[in-house]
C-alpha positions in Angstrom: 6.1 1.1 -76.6 5.8 -2.7 -77.0 7.2 -5.9 -78.4 10.0 -6.6 -80.9 9.9 -8.3 -84.2 13.2 -9.7 -85.6 14.8 -10.1 -89.0 15.8 -13.6 -89.6 19.5 -14.4 -89.9 22.5 -16.4 -88.7 25.1 -15.7 -86.2 27.9 -13.5 -87.5 31.5 -14.8 -87.7 33.4 -12.8 -85.1 36.1 -13.7 -82.6 34.5 -13.2 -79.2 36.4 -11.4 -76.4 35.3 -12.1 -72.8 35.9 -9.4 -70.3 38.0 -10.4 -67.2 35.4 -8.3 -65.3 32.7 -11.0 -65.4 29.3 -10.1 -64.0 27.9 -11.8 -61.0 24.7 -13.8 -61.6 21.9 -11.6 -63.0 21.2 -9.6 -66.1 24.0 -7.8 -67.8 23.1 -4.7 -69.7 25.0 -2.6 -72.3 24.1 1.1 -72.6 25.4 3.1 -75.6 25.0 6.8 -75.2 25.0 9.6 -77.8 24.3 13.2 -77.2 22.2 14.7 -80.0 19.1 12.9 -78.7 19.5 14.2 -75.1 16.6 16.4 -73.8 17.1 20.0 -74.7 20.0 19.6 -77.1 19.1 21.4 -80.4 22.4 22.9 -81.7 25.7 21.3 -82.6 27.4 23.8 -80.4 25.8 22.3 -77.4 27.4 18.9 -78.1 31.1 19.8 -78.2 33.5 21.0 -75.6 33.9 24.4 -77.2 30.2 25.2 -76.9 29.1 27.7 -74.2 26.4 25.3 -72.9 28.2 22.0 -73.4 28.9 21.6 -69.6 25.2 21.9 -68.9 24.1 19.4 -71.6 26.7 16.9 -70.6 25.2 17.0 -67.1 21.8 16.2 -68.6 23.4 13.5 -70.7 24.8 11.9 -67.5 21.5 12.2 -65.7 19.6 10.5 -68.5 22.1 7.6 -68.4 21.7 7.4 -64.6 17.9 7.1 -65.2 18.6 4.1 -67.5 21.0 2.6 -65.0 18.4 3.0 -62.2 15.7 1.3 -64.3 18.0 -1.6 -65.2 19.1 -2.1 -61.6 15.5 -2.1 -60.4 14.7 -4.7 -63.0 17.5 -7.0 -61.8 20.6 -6.0 -63.7 23.7 -7.2 -61.9 26.2 -5.6 -64.3 25.7 -2.5 -66.3 28.3 -1.1 -68.8 27.9 2.3 -70.2 29.7 3.2 -73.5 30.2 6.9 -74.0 29.6 7.0 -77.7 29.5 10.7 -78.6 32.2 12.9 -80.2 35.4 12.5 -78.1 33.9 9.6 -76.1 34.7 11.6 -73.0 31.4 13.4 -72.2 29.9 11.6 -69.3 31.1 12.7 -65.9 32.5 9.7 -64.0 32.0 11.1 -60.6 28.3 11.9 -61.3 27.6 8.5 -62.9 25.6 6.0 -60.9 28.2 3.8 -59.1 26.3 0.6 -60.1 27.7 1.0 -63.7 31.1 0.7 -65.3 32.0 3.4 -67.8 33.9 2.9 -71.1 35.4 6.2 -72.3 37.3 7.3 -75.5 37.8 5.3 -78.7 39.8 2.1 -79.0 40.4 2.6 -82.7 38.7 -0.6 -83.9 35.6 -1.2 -85.9 33.1 -1.5 -83.0 32.8 2.2 -82.5 29.7 3.0 -80.4 29.4 -0.6 -79.5 32.9 -1.1 -78.2 32.9 -3.7 -75.4 29.8 -5.6 -76.5 30.1 -9.4 -76.4 27.9 -12.4 -76.0 27.8 -12.2 -72.2 25.2 -9.4 -72.3 21.5 -9.9 -72.1 20.3 -6.6 -73.5 21.3 -3.3 -75.2 19.9 0.1 -74.4 20.4 3.3 -76.6 20.2 6.7 -74.9 20.5 10.1 -76.6 20.3 8.7 -80.1 19.2 10.6 -83.2 17.7 9.9 -86.6 19.6 9.1 -89.8 20.9 11.8 -92.2 18.2 13.5 -94.2 15.3 12.8 -91.9 12.4 15.3 -91.8 11.8 17.1 -88.5 14.7 15.5 -86.7 17.1 16.9 -84.2 20.7 17.1 -85.5 20.1 14.1 -87.9 23.2 12.6 -89.4 24.8 9.2 -90.0 28.2 8.3 -88.4 30.8 10.9 -89.3 28.5 13.2 -91.0 30.1 12.5 -94.4 27.5 9.8 -95.1 24.2 10.6 -96.8 22.8 7.1 -96.5 23.9 3.7 -95.1 22.2 0.5 -96.2 22.7 -3.2 -95.3 20.9 -5.8 -97.4 18.8 -3.0 -98.8 17.7 -1.5 -95.5 18.5 2.1 -94.8 19.8 2.4 -91.3 20.4 5.1 -88.7 23.2 4.6 -86.3 20.9 2.7 -84.0 20.2 0.1 -86.7 23.9 -0.4 -87.5 24.8 -0.7 -83.9 21.8 -3.1 -83.4 23.3 -5.3 -86.1 26.6 -5.4 -84.3 24.8 -6.4 -81.1 22.9 -9.0 -83.1 26.2 -10.7 -84.1 26.6 -11.6 -80.4 23.0 -12.6 -80.0 22.1 -9.5 -77.9 18.8 -7.7 -78.6 18.2 -3.9 -78.5 15.3 -3.4 -76.1 15.0 0.4 -75.8 15.9 3.5 -77.8 15.6 7.0 -76.2 16.0 10.2 -78.3 13.9 12.4 -80.5 10.6 11.3 -82.0 12.2 10.6 -85.4 14.7 8.0 -84.1 12.0 6.3 -82.1 9.9 5.9 -85.2 12.9 4.6 -87.2 13.9 2.2 -84.4 10.5 0.7 -84.3 10.6 0.2 -88.1 13.9 -1.7 -87.8 13.6 -3.6 -84.5 9.8 -4.0 -84.2 7.7 -3.2 -81.1 10.6 -2.3 -78.8 10.3 0.2 -76.0 11.0 3.8 -77.0 11.2 7.1 -75.2 10.7 10.3 -77.3 12.2 13.1 -75.2 11.6 15.7 -77.9 10.1 16.3 -81.3 11.7 18.2 -84.2 9.9 21.0 -85.9 12.2 21.9 -88.8 15.4 22.9 -87.0 13.6 23.7 -83.8 12.7 21.2 -81.1 9.8 20.7 -78.7 11.3 19.2 -75.6 10.0 17.5 -72.5 11.2 18.7 -69.1 14.4 16.9 -68.3 13.0 15.3 -65.2 10.0 14.0 -67.2 12.5 12.5 -69.7 14.4 10.8 -66.9 11.3 9.3 -65.4 10.2 7.9 -68.8 13.7 6.5 -69.5 13.9 4.8 -66.1 10.4 3.3 -66.5 11.0 2.3 -70.1 14.2 0.4 -69.3 12.5 -1.3 -66.4 9.6 -2.3 -68.6 11.8 -3.5 -71.4 13.9 -5.8 -69.1 10.6 -7.1 -67.8 9.7 -8.1 -71.3 13.2 -9.4 -72.2 11.9 -12.8 -73.3 9.9 -11.2 -76.1 13.0 -9.6 -77.8 15.3 -11.2 -80.4 18.7 -10.0 -81.8 18.6 -8.1 -85.1 20.2 -10.3 -87.8 20.2 -10.3 -91.5 20.9 -13.2 -93.8 24.4 -13.4 -95.4 25.8 -12.5 -97.8 25.9 -9.0 -96.3 25.9 -6.1 -98.7 26.6 -2.6 -97.5 25.9 0.4 -99.7 27.1 3.8 -98.6 26.1 7.0 -100.3 28.6 9.7 -99.4 28.0 13.5 -99.4 31.0 14.2 -101.7 32.8 12.5 -104.6 36.3 12.4 -103.1 35.0 10.3 -100.2 33.4 7.8 -102.6 36.5 7.7 -104.7 38.7 6.9 -101.7 36.3 4.2 -100.3 36.2 2.5 -103.7 39.8 1.5 -103.3 38.9 -0.8 -100.4 39.5 -4.4 -101.6 36.2 -5.7 -103.0 34.4 -2.4 -103.0 32.5 -1.2 -106.1 31.3 2.3 -107.1 27.5 2.7 -107.2 26.4 5.8 -109.1 28.4 9.1 -108.6 28.8 9.2 -104.8 28.0 5.6 -103.7 30.1 2.6 -102.9 29.0 -1.0 -102.2 30.8 -3.9 -100.5 29.7 -7.5 -100.0 30.9 -10.2 -97.7 29.7 -13.4 -95.9 31.3 -12.1 -92.7 29.6 -9.1 -91.0 32.9 -8.1 -89.4 34.2 -7.3 -92.9 31.5 -4.7 -93.3 32.5 -3.2 -89.9 36.1 -2.9 -91.1 35.0 -1.4 -94.4 32.8 1.3 -92.7 35.6 2.0 -90.2 38.1 2.8 -93.0 35.8 4.1 -95.8 33.6 6.3 -93.5 36.4 8.5 -92.2 36.5 12.0 -93.5 38.9 12.9 -96.2 39.9 16.1 -94.4 
């Protein structure tokens, strides 16, 4: 746990949208929530509605988000927006969510994905339930985006979903201050964001996982968010210098072939595609269209 170091960069060229639901004076916090990094989750069956234990783990998911909300509120957050970022986007239980937060459910269909709703009015971003990038050793359900991507790089830096989402937040000048998930994503987050707060709720051992007790995880998440907001002045948004070059290595050739038809895209090796632009939003559009499964 600690301080953040920032990559240098300039503000991204995006059209800002300001919510009509403006926050009262005080901190405004954006919480993006995935499920693979929630305490106890170890199988893909536990993360989807057809899984026998899905109802239980979505309860734990909601409770870990509530811990983050509680920590943010105690640290002075006046507005907290939670973005359900897993699978259907309809996992968190609205009635069970802390009433101090607003909940964004389902997918809008645009390029923001797990960061839908972010804008320059926020002071901080928190990631809960996050996981490591595809191909990570001793990681729980590691993957990148749709699962058809083997590696995602921006300006030469290999990124997990947390890194990509952190760059989107950085376009609006908002820093990532805490990442909670398995040990592997916590290590990757620190390598990308610097000395931010992290909460490792479990540790992968091959395909198995060594987990904290759910209550212990919630306590650590609450304390971590509270500590991170107390150190808010130390954090900077994650930004890279333009031009921005994205290189995507897919897990199959048909995916790479289709992505190569995006205007300006180029094939890199057998299963890779690269795309360069001075506008970060163009990379977001490229990933939205090229990253979709061919099936």
